[in-house]
N, C-alpha and C positions, 0 to 999 in steps of 0.2 A: 441791398445791403452791401457795404463796402468794407474791405479789410484795410487796416492801417498797417503798412509794412515798416518794421523797425529799420530805420536808415543807418548808414555809416555814422557812428557817433565819435569816431576817432581813428587815427592812423593805426592800422593793424589790429583793431579790436573786432572780434568775431562774435562775442556774446556779452550779455549784460545781466546782472542780477536784478530782479524785480524787487525793489526795496519797499515800495508802498503804492497801492492803488488809491487814487484820490476820488474815484467814482466806483459805482457798482453797475451791474447789468440792469438795464431799464432806466438809468439816469439820463436826464436831458443835459446836453452839453452845449456850450457856446463856442464859437470860433476862438482859438488861442487859449481856451481854458486849460489849465494843467490837468492832465489825465493820470499820469503815472510818473513815479520817480524810479530811475534805474541807476545802478552803480556800474560804471565802467572800470577799466583797469586803473584809471587815474582820478576820476571825480564823480560826483553825483550829478546826474543829468535829469532835467525835468522835461518830459515829453508833453506837448500841448496838442489840443484837438485841431485837425486841419480845417474843419468847418463845423457849423452848428448841426445838431442832430440828436440822436438817441443811441446810447450804448446798448448793443445787443449781445455781445459776447466778449469775455476776457479770456484770452487763450492761455495765460499763464497764472499760476498761483503766486502769492507772495513768497519771496526767497527762491523762486525758481530761476533758472538761467534761460534767458530768451536769446534766440539766435538772430543775428543781424540778417536782414533780407527775408525774414519770415514774418507772418502776420502776428502782430502784438495784441490787437483788439479789433473787433468788428463794430460798425456803427451804421445806423440808418440816417442818411442825410435829411435835413430838416424838411424839405419839400416832399420827399418820398414818404417820410414818416407820417406827415399830415394826410397824404393821399391814402396811405394804408389804413389810417384810422377811420377815414370816411367810408372806405370800402367795407371794412369790418362792421361798422355801424349799420350800413345798408344791408349786408348779409344777415345780420342778427335780426333786423326789423322784418325782413322777408320771411325768415324762418318762423317767427312767432305770430305773424299776422292772422293765421287761421285759428289760433287758440283764443281762450277767454282773455279779457283784459287783465285779470289778475295773474293768469299764467304767463301772458306776454310780458308783464312787468317783471315777474320773477325771473323769467328766462333772460330778459334783457340785462337785468342786474348781474345774473350769473355769467353772462357773456362778456361783461366788462372785466378787464384785467384787474385783479385785486392786489395793489402794491402800495398801500398807504404808507408803510414804513419806508420803502424805498423812495417814494416821492418826497416824503418829509426830509429824508437824509439828503436827497439831491438838492432840495431847496436850500438846506443848511450849508452844504458844500458850495453851492453856487454863490451864496452870500459871502462865505469865507474867502473864496477865490478873488472877490473884488477888493479885499483888504490887502494892501501891500505887505508882504512878509516873505522871507526866504524859505526855501524848501526845508531847511533844518528847523526853522521856527515852527512851520506848519506841522512837521513831524512831532516836535515836542508838544505842541498843543493837542494833537490827536492822541498821543500817548497818555495824556492826563485828561482826555475827554473834555477839552475846553473849547469854547466858541470864541474865535478871534474877535467877533463883534463886541464881546464884553470886555476886551482888554484895550486899555488906552495905549496907543502907539506913541513912543517918544522920538521916533526917527523922522526923517524927512517925509513930508506929505502924509504924516500919520502912520508911517511904516512901523509895524510891530517888531520889536527886537527881542532877542533872547532874554535880555535883562527885564523887559516888560513882562514876559511870561513868568519868569522866576519871581518877580515882585508880586504878581497876581497870585501865584501859588503860595507865597509866604503870607500874604495878607489873608487868604482864604484859610490857610492852616492855623493862623493865629486866632481867627474868628471861631473856627471849629473847636479849638482847644478851650477857649473861654466859655463856649456854650455847652461843653461836655461836662457832665457831672461825674466826679470820681465814683466808680462803681465797683467797690469790693468791700462789702460789709461783713464778710465772713470773719469770725473771731480768730485772732492770731494767738497761737500757742507760743508764748515767750519762754516757756520752760525748756524748749528743745525737745519735748516728748510729744510725739504725734499720736495719732489714733492707732498706730501700728501699721498703717498702709505706707508703703515706700513710694514716694512720688519724686520723679526726676524732673527738676525745673530747669535743667540745662538746655540752652537753645539748640535746636537741631542744626547740624552742620552738613547741609546738603551740598554735594559736589555740583558746581555749575560748569557746564560745558558750552563753549561758544565757538561756532565754526569760524575759520579764518576765511573771509570773503573780501571782495572788492579791493580797495586800495591796500589793505594790510596783506592780502594774499599776494598781490603783485609785488609789493615791497619785499616780502619774504623770499619770493622766487628770484627777484632781480639781485637782492643783496647776496644771496648764496651764490648765484652765478658770477657776480662781480668779484666777490672775495675768492672764489675758487679758480677763476680763469685769468684774473688780472694780477700780476705781481705788484703789490703796493709798496711805494717808497714813502716813508713818513719823515716829515721835516718840521720841526718846531722852532718857533721864534717869538720874541717879545717885541712889541711895537710901542713906542712912546707916543701917545696920542694927545699929549697935553696941549700942544699948539693947535691941533685939529679941533679939540673941544672948544678952545677959545674962539677959533674962527667960526665955528657953528653958532656960538652965542651971538657973535656979531651979525651973522646973516639971518638969524631966526626972525627978527621983526619983519624983514622984507618977505621972508617965506610965509609968515603968518598973514601978512597983508594979501598975499597971493592965494590964501586959503590952503596952504600946504604945511604939513608937520615935518619939520626938518630934523632927521636923525643922522647918525653917523653913516648909515648904510649907503646913501647916495654918494658920499665922498669915497667910501671903500670901493664901491662898484666903479666909479669914474676912474679912480687910481688904478684899479685892476685892468680896465680897458686900455688905459695908456701904457701900462707895463706890457700888456699882451702885444701891442704894436711892435715892441722891441723883441719879444719872445713869442712869436706866433705859434710855436709848437704847443703851448699851453691851451690854445684855442683850436685844436685839431682833432681829427678822428682817424682811427685805424680801420682799414677795410677788414672784411670778415676773415680773410686769409692772413692778416697781419703782414702783408707784403707792400702796402702803400700807406703813406700818410696824406690825408686830405686836409689841407689848411682852409679853414672856414672864413668867409669874407666878413661876417658880422659877429660881434661879441654879444651873444645872448646869455646874460648872466642869470642863472637860476637861484632861487632862495628857498631853502627848506622851511615849510610852514607846518607847525604841529597842530593838526586839526582833529576834530572828534572822529573823523573817518580814518585817520592815519596820517602818515607823513606825505604831504603833497608838495611838489616842487614846480611852481610856475616860474617862468623866466621873463625877464625884461628884454625886449628885442632891440638890437642896435644901440647898446649903451654908449658906444664910442661917439655917436652923433647926437646924443641927448644932453640937455642942460641939467644941472643939479635939481632944479625945480621940477623938470619933467620926470627925472628918475624918482624923486621923492613922491610925486603923484602916482606913478606906476607902482611903487612899493606899497603905498597905502591901499590902492585899488586891489592889487593881487592878493595882499595879505587878508583883507576882508573877504574877498571872493573865495579864497581857499578855505578859510575857517568856516564859512557858511555853506561850503559844498557847491559853490556856483562858478568855480574857475572854468573858463571855456577851454575847449580842446586846443585852440590856437595858442593859448597862454601856456599850455603844458608841454608842447612839443617843440623840437628844434633848439633845445638848450645846448650851450657849448661849454659851460663851466659853471660850477655850483658853489654857493656859500651856505654854510650851516651855522647859524648863530646860537650855539649852545650856551653862550654867556648869558643869554636872556633867562635861562633857567638856573644859572648859578655855577656852571661848569667852567673849567680853566682849559686844560689840554685834553685832546682826544685823538683817536685814530680813525678818522672818517673813512667810509667806504665810497669809492668812486661811483658816480651815477653814470654807468655805461650807457651809450658809447662814448661819453666824455672821457677825457684823459687826466683830469685833475679836479680836486675839490679842496676847499679850505674850511676849517671849523674855527669860528671866532670865539674866544673865551671871554670870561667876565672881566671888564676893566676894573683895575684896582689901583688905589693910590699907594705907591711903594717908595721906599727910600732909594735914592740914586745919587751918585756923585756928579756935581756940575764941573765945568771947565776949571774952576779954581780949587777943586778938591773938597768942596763943602757938600754936606749931605742935604739934599732937597727932596721934596715930595713931588713925584711925577705920576701921571696917569698911564698905567701900563696895560696894554691889551695883548694877552697871549694868543697866538695863532698856531694851528696845526694843519700842515699841508699833506695831502696824499697824492702822489703822481703815479701814472702808469709807467712802471720801470722798464717796459719794453721799448719805450721811445724817449722817456724823460729820465735822465740820470741825476745824481745828487748835485753835481755842479750846476746843471741847468736850472733846477728848481731853486737852488740857493741864490743864484744870480737874479732870477726872476723875482724871488721874494725880496731881495735887497732893493731892487728897483721899485717895486710896489711899496715897500716900507719907506723908501726915501720920499715918495710923493705924500704919504700919510704923515710922516714926521715933520715935513716942511711943506704943508699944503699949498703955500703960495707958489711953489715951484710948478704946480700943475697948470698955472695960468700960461706958462710959456708954450704948452703943448695943446691947449684947448682951441678948437676951431671956432 
């Protein structure tokens, strides 16, 4: 029997919450088959089997905290499991050989491990594992006791998406309602006078308590630490993105041909990386004693993604050296991965500055909290068409995007963040000017 040791799943992470076991004790497993989902400080991680065999023991219950470098589960490798089965069968045959045929048959049957339910479940799980689907989709299917084999996947290579599961649930619910006969044939007293019994038909209001775990717990701890230890300087500005929107429309056909959805985010990130070259203190870190400023060589821009597990901030590495198409591709990849709980640890660490797009949810201005150890964060508000005066004094409609900066006031003063923001704003309001500085 071998123990699977929970490996390092992220920088500085010492424990993980067991979210869902995908197997049971006694189940047969194949190499690379998903065995368990664990939640780290930053994301949902799927642990797979190191080799084929049989699960013999699960060391942690669901929702328990598993320690890194400790046994997570035990398994019998496939070859050893087969040899053990032969030895057990031989021992059983030797023990019953001196008895009557009927007794021998009965004893042999009783010596066989009786796990029909487990074996059936193992087979079902094994079939489902072969169907492409994210951990979040598998969890949703398990919560509703659905078999992924029965759901038509609309994703690439038949991948089952969350929308496919929801559509299946909706169709099943519709069919059940149509087949259900209204069942309340009791006479209704329309006079308002009952039989004298007092019946309270008000729905029960039970208090629901949910523990704060995983990403939400880490977010709570870090936001309190950031807000209480870092003096935040807030700076608000309006950016006219009319010309930027026009440029995006011109470039969209080429981006579509490359299979990339072009939003404003790649332009915003590229402009930020260019502005940081002139104001590198926005891309720095303070040491623990706040006695040194460490200027970082690469601009790794994080983007806050609102996922079911909580706020996750993957970052795009080396934005200063990427093209707009490359940035757009990374934005799409990381957004999907974060929402499905599949963001890798490499995508979640080493961020240098963060963008929070609250405008996607309808907000305008905000007071964002710095994602320490970074020293600055910006919240993008909802772009609105507002009246503005042109050069001739005429009122025209312009696309205005409000932004809210927060800087670490220990090293970033108001003048610095204002000058940086003006530089960044200049690139966005005259996007063609970025061409002069792109490599």
